[in-house]
N, CA, C and O atoms as a Tinker XYZ file with bonds, in Angstrom:
   432  protein
     1  N    106.199000  111.235000  173.860000    73     2
     2  CA   106.295000  110.033000  174.666000    64     1     3
     3  C    107.537000  109.248000  174.217000    63     2     4     5
     4  O    107.755000  109.053000  173.021000    81     3
     5  N    108.335000  108.809000  175.170000    73     3     6
     6  CA   109.556000  108.080000  174.832000    64     5     7
     7  C    109.242000  106.651000  174.433000    63     6     8     9
     8  O    108.150000  106.147000  174.698000    81     7
     9  N    110.213000  105.995000  173.787000    73     7    10
    10  CA   110.045000  104.597000  173.392000    64     9    11
    11  C    109.821000  103.703000  174.599000    63    10    12    13
    12  O    109.007000  102.781000  174.553000    81    11
    13  N    110.558000  103.981000  175.699000    73    11    14
    14  CA   110.400000  103.179000  176.917000    64    13    15
    15  C    108.988000  103.310000  177.463000    63    14    16    17
    16  O    108.403000  102.322000  177.908000    81    15
    17  N    108.431000  104.521000  177.436000    73    15    18
    18  CA   107.080000  104.755000  177.946000    64    17    19
    19  C    106.053000  104.018000  177.099000    63    18    20    21
    20  O    105.120000  103.422000  177.636000    81    19
    21  N    106.217000  104.052000  175.776000    73    19    22
    22  CA   105.291000  103.355000  174.882000    64    21    23
    23  C    105.305000  101.853000  175.138000    63    22    24    25
    24  O    104.254000  101.216000  175.202000    81    23
    25  N    106.497000  101.296000  175.283000    73    23    26
    26  CA   106.611000   99.855000  175.524000    64    25    27
    27  C    106.015000   99.496000  176.876000    63    26    28    29
    28  O    105.297000   98.504000  177.001000    81    27
    29  N    106.314000  100.302000  177.885000    73    27    30
    30  CA   105.766000  100.046000  179.222000    64    29    31
    31  C    104.247000  100.086000  179.201000    63    30    32    33
    32  O    103.596000   99.273000  179.857000    81    31
    33  N    103.667000  101.040000  178.441000    73    31    34
    34  CA   102.219000  101.129000  178.356000    64    33    35
    35  C    101.642000   99.894000  177.666000    63    34    36    37
    36  O    100.637000   99.342000  178.113000    81    35
    37  N    102.282000   99.461000  176.569000    73    35    38
    38  CA   101.824000   98.265000  175.854000    64    37    39
    39  C    101.837000   97.053000  176.778000    63    38    40    41
    40  O    100.895000   96.261000  176.791000    81    39
    41  N    102.921000   96.914000  177.557000    73    39    42
    42  CA   103.016000   95.782000  178.477000    64    41    43
    43  C    101.907000   95.827000  179.520000    63    42    44    45
    44  O    101.331000   94.796000  179.866000    81    43
    45  N    101.609000   97.016000  180.017000    73    43    46
    46  CA   100.569000   97.125000  181.043000    64    45    47
    47  C     99.173000   96.898000  180.472000    63    46    48    49
    48  O     98.242000   96.571000  181.208000    81    47
    49  N     99.028000   97.073000  179.145000    73    47    50
    50  CA    97.725000   96.878000  178.514000    64    49    51
    51  C     97.452000   95.417000  178.171000    63    50    52    53
    52  O     96.337000   95.061000  177.792000    81    51
    53  N     98.471000   94.577000  178.304000    73    51    54
    54  CA    98.268000   93.162000  177.975000    64    53    55
    55  C     97.192000   92.597000  178.886000    63    54    56    57
    56  O     97.187000   92.859000  180.089000    81    55
    57  N     96.292000   91.832000  178.320000    73    55    58
    58  CA    95.188000   91.322000  179.117000    64    57    59
    59  C     95.681000   90.328000  180.157000    63    58    60    61
    60  O     96.694000   89.654000  179.966000    81    59
    61  N     94.962000   90.252000  181.236000    73    59    62
    62  CA    95.318000   89.316000  182.296000    64    61    63
    63  C     95.202000   87.898000  181.758000    63    62    64    65
    64  O     94.309000   87.589000  180.969000    81    63
    65  N     96.115000   87.044000  182.195000    73    63    66
    66  CA    96.104000   85.671000  181.749000    64    65    67
    67  C     97.113000   85.410000  180.645000    63    66    68    69
    68  O     97.457000   84.258000  180.381000    81    67
    69  N     97.594000   86.466000  179.994000    73    67    70
    70  CA    98.630000   86.301000  178.972000    64    69    71
    71  C     99.956000   85.995000  179.661000    63    70    72    73
    72  O    100.214000   86.447000  180.776000    81    71
    73  N    100.772000   85.232000  178.987000    73    71    74
    74  CA   102.098000   84.918000  179.506000    64    73    75
    75  C    102.906000   86.209000  179.593000    63    74    76    77
    76  O    102.986000   86.961000  178.622000    81    75
    77  N    103.499000   86.464000  180.745000    73    75    78
    78  CA   104.286000   87.678000  180.963000    64    77    79
    79  C    105.304000   87.405000  182.070000    63    78    80    81
    80  O    105.057000   87.716000  183.235000    81    79
    81  N    106.450000   86.822000  181.702000    73    79    82
    82  CA   107.490000   86.469000  182.670000    64    81    83
    83  C    108.625000   87.477000  182.583000    63    82    84    85
    84  O    109.065000   87.823000  181.486000    81    83
    85  N    109.100000   87.948000  183.724000    73    83    86
    86  CA   110.213000   88.898000  183.780000    64    85    87
    87  C    111.187000   88.439000  184.866000    63    86    88    89
    88  O    110.782000   88.158000  185.994000    81    87
    89  N    112.461000   88.366000  184.519000    73    87    90
    90  CA   113.503000   88.046000  185.494000    64    89    91
    91  C    114.695000   88.952000  185.252000    63    90    92    93
    92  O    115.074000   89.222000  184.112000    81    91
    93  N    115.278000   89.415000  186.350000    73    91    94
    94  CA   116.487000   90.235000  186.288000    64    93    95
    95  C    117.643000   89.434000  186.869000    63    94    96    97
    96  O    117.472000   88.632000  187.787000    81    95
    97  N    118.817000   89.673000  186.311000    73    95    98
    98  CA   120.014000   89.004000  186.830000    64    97    99
    99  C    121.232000   89.851000  186.518000    63    98   100   101
   100  O    121.173000   90.771000  185.703000    81    99
   101  N    122.353000   89.526000  187.188000    73    99   102
   102  CA   123.608000   90.253000  187.014000    64   101   103
   103  C    124.687000   89.261000  186.615000    63   102   104   105
   104  O    124.839000   88.207000  187.233000    81   103
   105  N    125.446000   89.616000  185.557000    73   103   106
   106  CA   126.610000   88.830000  185.147000    64   105   107
   107  C    127.745000   89.812000  184.895000    63   106   108   109
   108  O    127.582000   90.783000  184.155000    81   107
   109  N    128.884000   89.561000  185.504000    73   107   110
   110  CA   130.070000   90.417000  185.338000    64   109   111
   111  C    129.758000   91.887000  185.622000    63   110   112   113
   112  O    130.256000   92.780000  184.936000    81   111
   113  N    128.936000   92.124000  186.632000    73   111   114
   114  CA   128.621000   93.487000  187.033000    64   113   115
   115  C    127.580000   94.191000  186.179000    63   114   116   117
   116  O    127.200000   95.320000  186.488000    81   115
   117  N    127.111000   93.555000  185.116000    73   115   118
   118  CA   126.078000   94.149000  184.263000    64   117   119
   119  C    124.729000   93.545000  184.597000    63   118   120   121
   120  O    124.617000   92.347000  184.857000    81   119
   121  N    123.706000   94.387000  184.587000    73   119   122
   122  CA   122.352000   93.941000  184.903000    64   121   123
   123  C    121.581000   93.700000  183.619000    63   122   124   125
   124  O    121.742000   94.417000  182.631000    81   123
   125  N    120.727000   92.661000  183.654000    73   123   126
   126  CA   119.951000   92.279000  182.480000    64   125   127
   127  C    118.509000   91.986000  182.872000    63   126   128   129
   128  O    118.216000   91.659000  184.022000    81   127
   129  N    117.618000   92.110000  181.898000    73   127   130
   130  CA   116.209000   91.759000  182.054000    64   129   131
   131  C    115.860000   90.734000  180.983000    63   130   132   133
   132  O    116.041000   90.987000  179.792000    81   131
   133  N    115.358000   89.572000  181.408000    73   131   134
   134  CA   114.872000   88.554000  180.485000    64   133   135
   135  C    113.350000   88.600000  180.526000    63   134   136   137
   136  O    112.747000   88.501000  181.594000    81   135
   137  N    112.743000   88.749000  179.372000    73   135   138
   138  CA   111.296000   88.906000  179.266000    64   137   139
   139  C    110.730000   87.861000  178.304000    63   138   140   141
   140  O    111.187000   87.739000  177.168000    81   139
   141  N    109.733000   87.113000  178.770000    73   139   142
   142  CA   109.023000   86.162000  177.914000    64   141   143
   143  C    107.549000   86.518000  177.979000    63   142   144   145
   144  O    106.952000   86.553000  179.055000    81   143
   145  N    106.962000   86.785000  176.802000    73   143   146
   146  CA   105.575000   87.259000  176.766000    64   145   147
   147  C    104.787000   86.591000  175.647000    63   146   148   149
   148  O    105.346000   86.053000  174.692000    81   147
   149  N    103.475000   86.646000  175.802000    73   147   150
   150  CA   102.569000   86.298000  174.713000    64   149   151
   151  C    102.265000   87.596000  173.982000    63   150   152   153
   152  O    101.856000   88.581000  174.598000    81   151
   153  N    102.461000   87.597000  172.693000    73   151   154
   154  CA   102.210000   88.798000  171.907000    64   153   155
   155  C    100.698000   88.985000  171.771000    63   154   156   157
   156  O    100.028000   88.141000  171.175000    81   155
   157  N    100.153000   90.067000  172.308000    73   155   158
   158  CA    98.698000   90.233000  172.361000    64   157   159
   159  C     98.020000   90.296000  171.000000    63   158   160   161
   160  O     96.849000   89.936000  170.880000    81   159
   161  N     98.721000   90.738000  169.990000    73   159   162
   162  CA    98.092000   90.859000  168.665000    64   161   163
   163  C     97.778000   89.510000  168.041000    63   162   164   165
   164  O     96.969000   89.437000  167.116000    81   163
   165  N     98.407000   88.431000  168.530000    73   163   166
   166  CA    98.187000   87.100000  167.967000    64   165   167
   167  C     97.357000   86.208000  168.874000    63   166   168   169
   168  O     97.196000   85.019000  168.600000    81   167
   169  N     96.837000   86.767000  169.940000    73   167   170
   170  CA    96.169000   86.006000  170.985000    64   169   171
   171  C     94.996000   85.173000  170.493000    63   170   172   173
   172  O     94.827000   84.041000  170.946000    81   171
   173  N     94.187000   85.688000  169.590000    73   171   174
   174  CA    92.972000   84.987000  169.206000    64   173   175
   175  C     93.086000   84.107000  167.971000    63   174   176   177
   176  O     92.099000   83.494000  167.564000    81   175
   177  N     94.252000   84.029000  167.371000    73   175   178
   178  CA    94.393000   83.268000  166.138000    64   177   179
   179  C     94.379000   81.763000  166.380000    63   178   180   181
   180  O     94.925000   81.284000  167.374000    81   179
   181  N     93.755000   81.021000  165.469000    73   179   182
   182  CA    93.754000   79.573000  165.602000    64   181   183
   183  C     95.078000   79.007000  165.092000    63   182   184   185
   184  O     95.851000   79.709000  164.440000    81   183
   185  N     95.332000   77.746000  165.389000    73   183   186
   186  CA    96.597000   77.090000  165.058000    64   185   187
   187  C     96.867000   77.082000  163.547000    63   186   188   189
   188  O     97.999000   77.326000  163.129000    81   187
   189  N     95.858000   76.808000  162.731000    73   187   190
   190  CA    96.049000   76.749000  161.281000    64   189   191
   191  C     96.503000   78.106000  160.728000    63   190   192   193
   192  O     97.415000   78.165000  159.903000    81   191
   193  N     95.879000   79.176000  161.173000    73   191   194
   194  CA    96.260000   80.522000  160.726000    64   193   195
   195  C     97.702000   80.817000  161.110000    63   194   196   197
   196  O     98.461000   81.366000  160.311000    81   195
   197  N     98.085000   80.451000  162.345000    73   195   198
   198  CA    99.456000   80.694000  162.792000    64   197   199
   199  C    100.453000   79.910000  161.946000    63   198   200   201
   200  O    101.528000   80.423000  161.637000    81   199
   201  N    100.118000   78.670000  161.563000    73   199   202
   202  CA   101.016000   77.855000  160.733000    64   201   203
   203  C    101.119000   78.441000  159.330000    63   202   204   205
   204  O    102.220000   78.584000  158.798000    81   203
   205  N     99.983000   78.781000  158.728000    73   203   206
   206  CA    99.970000   79.312000  157.363000    64   205   207
   207  C    100.785000   80.599000  157.231000    63   206   208   209
   208  O    101.479000   80.801000  156.234000    81   207
   209  N    100.698000   81.460000  158.233000    73   207   210
   210  CA   101.387000   82.739000  158.171000    64   209   211
   211  C    102.677000   82.767000  158.990000    63   210   212   213
   212  O    103.270000   83.825000  159.200000    81   211
   213  N    103.102000   81.579000  159.451000    73   211   214
   214  CA   104.351000   81.441000  160.214000    64   213   215
   215  C    104.396000   82.398000  161.402000    63   214   216   217
   216  O    105.381000   83.108000  161.604000    81   215
   217  N    103.324000   82.406000  162.179000    73   215   218
   218  CA   103.213000   83.294000  163.335000    64   217   219
   219  C    103.503000   82.491000  164.599000    63   218   220   221
   220  O    102.857000   81.477000  164.865000    81   219
   221  N    104.470000   82.948000  165.366000    73   219   222
   222  CA   104.784000   82.347000  166.660000    64   221   223
   223  C    104.403000   83.370000  167.728000    63   222   224   225
   224  O    105.064000   84.401000  167.855000    81   223
   225  N    103.356000   83.103000  168.491000    73   223   226
   226  CA   102.790000   84.126000  169.365000    64   225   227
   227  C    103.486000   84.345000  170.711000    63   226   228   229
   228  O    103.019000   85.150000  171.516000    81   227
   229  N    104.585000   83.650000  170.967000    73   227   230
   230  CA   105.309000   83.822000  172.227000    64   229   231
   231  C    106.754000   84.189000  171.918000    63   230   232   233
   232  O    107.343000   83.669000  170.970000    81   231
   233  N    107.329000   85.095000  172.725000    73   231   234
   234  CA   108.719000   85.468000  172.481000    64   233   235
   235  C    109.470000   85.721000  173.774000    63   234   236   237
   236  O    108.896000   86.124000  174.785000    81   235
   237  N    110.773000   85.472000  173.713000    73   235   238
   238  CA   111.693000   85.787000  174.797000    64   237   239
   239  C    112.701000   86.780000  174.255000    63   238   240   241
   240  O    113.242000   86.604000  173.163000    81   239
   241  N    112.947000   87.823000  175.029000    73   239   242
   242  CA   113.943000   88.824000  174.650000    64   241   243
   243  C    114.789000   89.165000  175.874000    63   242   244   245
   244  O    114.313000   89.145000  177.010000    81   243
   245  N    116.055000   89.477000  175.609000    73   243   246
   246  CA   116.982000   89.884000  176.665000    64   245   247
   247  C    117.391000   91.326000  176.435000    63   246   248   249
   248  O    117.738000   91.715000  175.320000    81   247
   249  N    117.348000   92.115000  177.500000    73   247   250
   250  CA   117.716000   93.527000  177.441000    64   249   251
   251  C    118.736000   93.832000  178.533000    63   250   252   253
   252  O    118.747000   93.190000  179.584000    81   251
   253  N    119.586000   94.812000  178.274000    73   251   254
   254  CA   120.522000   95.278000  179.295000    64   253   255
   255  C    119.853000   96.393000  180.094000    63   254   256   257
   256  O    119.133000   97.224000  179.541000    81   255
   257  N    120.100000   96.398000  181.389000    73   255   258
   258  CA   119.583000   97.463000  182.253000    64   257   259
   259  C    120.696000   98.495000  182.418000    63   258   260   261
   260  O    121.815000   98.162000  182.808000    81   259
   261  N    120.376000   99.735000  182.120000    73   259   262
   262  CA   121.355000  100.819000  182.190000    64   261   263
   263  C    121.698000  101.144000  183.646000    63   262   264   265
   264  O    120.988000  100.747000  184.570000    81   263
   265  N    122.797000  101.872000  183.826000    73   263   266
   266  CA   123.247000  102.244000  185.176000    64   265   267
   267  C    122.205000  103.047000  185.936000    63   266   268   269
   268  O    122.133000  102.963000  187.162000    81   267
   269  N    121.389000  103.833000  185.218000    73   267   270
   270  CA   120.361000  104.644000  185.886000    64   269   271
   271  C    119.098000  103.835000  186.213000    63   270   272   273
   272  O    118.133000  104.378000  186.749000    81   271
   273  N    119.109000  102.524000  185.886000    73   271   274
   274  CA   117.978000  101.654000  186.190000    64   273   275
   275  C    116.996000  101.500000  185.047000    63   274   276   277
   276  O    116.124000  100.633000  185.093000    81   275
   277  N    117.125000  102.330000  184.021000    73   275   278
   278  CA   116.264000  102.204000  182.849000    64   277   279
   279  C    116.690000  101.017000  182.002000    63   278   280   281
   280  O    117.796000  100.497000  182.149000    81   279
   281  N    115.817000  100.602000  181.129000    73   279   282
   282  CA   116.092000   99.449000  180.277000    64   281   283
   283  C    116.483000   99.921000  178.883000    63   282   284   285
   284  O    115.815000  100.775000  178.299000    81   283
   285  N    117.564000   99.364000  178.354000    73   283   286
   286  CA   117.937000   99.596000  176.959000    64   285   287
   287  C    117.125000   98.597000  176.144000    63   286   288   289
   288  O    117.411000   97.400000  176.177000    81   287
   289  N    116.120000   99.067000  175.416000    73   287   290
   290  CA   115.162000   98.192000  174.745000    64   289   291
   291  C    115.684000   97.584000  173.438000    63   290   292   293
   292  O    114.923000   96.937000  172.719000    81   291
   293  N    116.964000   97.782000  173.120000    73   291   294
   294  CA   117.560000   97.082000  171.979000    64   293   295
   295  C    117.901000   95.674000  172.454000    63   294   296   297
   296  O    118.735000   95.501000  173.343000    81   295
   297  N    117.260000   94.674000  171.867000    73   295   298
   298  CA   117.420000   93.323000  172.396000    64   297   299
   299  C    118.809000   92.751000  172.099000    63   298   300   301
   300  O    119.386000   92.970000  171.034000    81   299
   301  N    119.317000   92.011000  173.085000    73   299   302
   302  CA   120.591000   91.305000  172.956000    64   301   303
   303  C    120.367000   89.865000  172.499000    63   302   304   305
   304  O    121.274000   89.210000  171.986000    81   303
   305  N    119.140000   89.392000  172.696000    73   303   306
   306  CA   118.800000   88.001000  172.393000    64   305   307
   307  C    117.311000   87.949000  172.116000    63   306   308   309
   308  O    116.525000   88.692000  172.703000    81   307
   309  N    116.937000   87.054000  171.207000    73   307   310
   310  CA   115.540000   86.990000  170.787000    64   309   311
   311  C    115.219000   85.564000  170.348000    63   310   312   313
   312  O    116.001000   84.927000  169.642000    81   311
   313  N    114.061000   85.078000  170.775000    73   311   314
   314  CA   113.614000   83.732000  170.411000    64   313   315
   315  C    112.091000   83.720000  170.413000    63   314   316   317
   316  O    111.472000   84.374000  171.253000    81   315
   317  N    111.473000   82.980000  169.480000    73   315   318
   318  CA   110.005000   82.888000  169.437000    64   317   319
   319  C    109.563000   81.435000  169.503000    63   318   320   321
   320  O    110.309000   80.520000  169.155000    81   319
   321  N    108.313000   81.244000  169.967000    73   319   322
   322  CA   107.783000   79.906000  170.203000    64   321   323
   323  C    106.321000   79.808000  169.756000    63   322   324   325
   324  O    105.608000   80.806000  169.658000    81   323
   325  N    105.907000   78.570000  169.489000    73   323   326
   326  CA   104.516000   78.307000  169.136000    64   325   327
   327  C    103.619000   78.118000  170.360000    63   326   328   329
   328  O    102.432000   78.441000  170.319000    81   327
   329  N    104.178000   77.604000  171.428000    73   327   330
   330  CA   103.372000   77.190000  172.581000    64   329   331
   331  C    103.827000   77.854000  173.870000    63   330   332   333
   332  O    105.018000   78.088000  174.073000    81   331
   333  N    102.863000   78.157000  174.745000    73   331   334
   334  CA   103.157000   78.779000  176.039000    64   333   335
   335  C    104.057000   77.884000  176.883000    63   334   336   337
   336  O    104.974000   78.376000  177.541000    81   335
   337  N    103.806000   76.577000  176.872000    73   335   338
   338  CA   104.595000   75.653000  177.674000    64   337   339
   339  C    106.063000   75.673000  177.245000    63   338   340   341
   340  O    106.968000   75.638000  178.078000    81   339
   341  N    106.279000   75.731000  175.930000    73   339   342
   342  CA   107.637000   75.801000  175.382000    64   341   343
   343  C    108.316000   77.107000  175.811000    63   342   344   345
   344  O    109.486000   77.104000  176.192000    81   343
   345  N    107.584000   78.214000  175.748000    73   343   346
   346  CA   108.125000   79.517000  176.137000    64   345   347
   347  C    108.483000   79.546000  177.618000    63   346   348   349
   348  O    109.548000   80.042000  177.988000    81   347
   349  N    107.609000   79.021000  178.463000    73   347   350
   350  CA   107.870000   78.992000  179.909000    64   349   351
   351  C    109.094000   78.145000  180.234000    63   350   352   353
   352  O    109.938000   78.551000  181.032000    81   351
   353  N    109.191000   76.973000  179.620000    73   351   354
   354  CA   110.318000   76.075000  179.876000    64   353   355
   355  C    111.635000   76.709000  179.431000    63   354   356   357
   356  O    112.641000   76.625000  180.135000    81   355
   357  N    111.621000   77.337000  178.271000    73   355   358
   358  CA   112.845000   77.967000  177.763000    64   357   359
   359  C    113.239000   79.159000  178.624000    63   358   360   361
   360  O    114.424000   79.368000  178.886000    81   359
   361  N    112.259000   79.944000  179.068000    73   359   362
   362  CA   112.541000   81.073000  179.959000    64   361   363
   363  C    113.236000   80.570000  181.228000    63   362   364   365
   364  O    114.252000   81.117000  181.657000    81   363
   365  N    112.675000   79.537000  181.804000    73   363   366
   366  CA   113.242000   78.963000  183.036000    64   365   367
   367  C    114.673000   78.480000  182.789000    63   366   368   369
   368  O    115.560000   78.711000  183.611000    81   367
   369  N    114.892000   77.816000  181.666000    73   367   370
   370  CA   116.223000   77.313000  181.314000    64   369   371
   371  C    117.229000   78.466000  181.155000    63   370   372   373
   372  O    118.359000   78.373000  181.634000    81   371
   373  N    116.820000   79.536000  180.489000    73   371   374
   374  CA   117.712000   80.674000  180.278000    64   373   375
   375  C    118.025000   81.403000  181.584000    63   374   376   377
   376  O    119.156000   81.842000  181.792000    81   375
   377  N    117.033000   81.534000  182.461000    73   375   378
   378  CA   117.257000   82.162000  183.765000    64   377   379
   379  C    118.259000   81.341000  184.571000    63   378   380   381
   380  O    119.155000   81.895000  185.210000    81   379
   381  N    118.104000   80.027000  184.538000    73   379   382
   382  CA   119.025000   79.145000  185.253000    64   381   383
   383  C    120.458000   79.319000  184.748000    63   382   384   385
   384  O    121.393000   79.429000  185.541000    81   383
   385  N    120.622000   79.344000  183.428000    73   383   386
   386  CA   121.950000   79.550000  182.837000    64   385   387
   387  C    122.530000   80.881000  183.307000    63   386   388   389
   388  O    123.682000   80.944000  183.737000    81   387
   389  N    121.735000   81.939000  183.223000    73   387   390
   390  CA   122.201000   83.275000  183.602000    64   389   391
   391  C    122.586000   83.329000  185.077000    63   390   392   393
   392  O    123.604000   83.923000  185.433000    81   391
   393  N    121.792000   82.723000  185.917000    73   391   394
   394  CA   122.086000   82.741000  187.359000    64   393   395
   395  C    123.341000   81.932000  187.685000    63   394   396   397
   396  O    123.917000   82.078000  188.763000    81   395
   397  N    123.757000   81.081000  186.753000    73   395   398
   398  CA   125.013000   80.333000  186.889000    64   397   399
   399  C    126.161000   81.024000  186.155000    63   398   400   401
   400  O    127.232000   80.445000  185.974000    81   399
   401  N    125.926000   82.263000  185.738000    73   399   402
   402  CA   126.980000   83.064000  185.127000    64   401   403
   403  C    127.219000   82.803000  183.652000    63   402   404   405
   404  O    128.205000   83.280000  183.090000    81   403
   405  N    126.327000   82.051000  183.019000    73   403   406
   406  CA   126.493000   81.718000  181.596000    64   405   407
   407  C    125.830000   82.786000  180.725000    63   406   408   409
   408  O    124.642000   83.072000  180.877000    81   407
   409  N    126.599000   83.367000  179.822000    73   407   410
   410  CA   126.052000   84.356000  178.881000    64   409   411
   411  C    125.477000   83.592000  177.677000    63   410   412   413
   412  O    126.120000   83.472000  176.635000    81   411
   413  N    124.280000   83.093000  177.844000    73   411   414
   414  CA   123.653000   82.242000  176.829000    64   413   415
   415  C    123.515000   82.943000  175.482000    63   414   416   417
   416  O    123.547000   82.288000  174.440000    81   415
   417  N    123.363000   84.258000  175.489000    73   415   418
   418  CA   123.194000   85.009000  174.246000    64   417   419
   419  C    124.481000   85.060000  173.409000    63   418   420   421
   420  O    124.445000   85.410000  172.230000    81   419
   421  N    125.600000   84.713000  174.019000    73   419   422
   422  CA   126.861000   84.688000  173.283000    64   421   423
   423  C    127.195000   83.290000  172.775000    63   422   424   425
   424  O    128.043000   83.136000  171.896000    81   423
   425  N    126.539000   82.273000  173.321000    73   423   426
   426  CA   126.879000   80.901000  172.938000    64   425   427
   427  C    125.986000   80.348000  171.850000    63   426   428   429
   428  O    126.330000   79.333000  171.244000    81   427
   429  N    124.872000   80.962000  171.581000    73   427   430
   430  CA   123.943000   80.420000  170.594000    64   429   431
   431  C    123.934000   81.223000  169.322000    63   430   432
   432  O    123.201000   80.895000  168.389000    81   431
């Protein structure tokens, strides 16, 4: 099983209701995928446990889409969050920047 297949299966196994945002965009002729998700392994942890072990259960990652349409799963950008609201807002902000031609992953 390829790495892409394993990741795709993991994503499809995420329980319903978990944060799972995906947006595609093109900048300078290159295609990208921005993904913001709730990490399922941390779903049931209480706030104190997450603070003690420095666990941030939400993440945003940026990937390049290859010419054949497959995704290069080596991330170009990575960010983690404590709260779903924070993750959603940041995802929206990054999509807006990208759609305006800003390569946010190069400026931060």
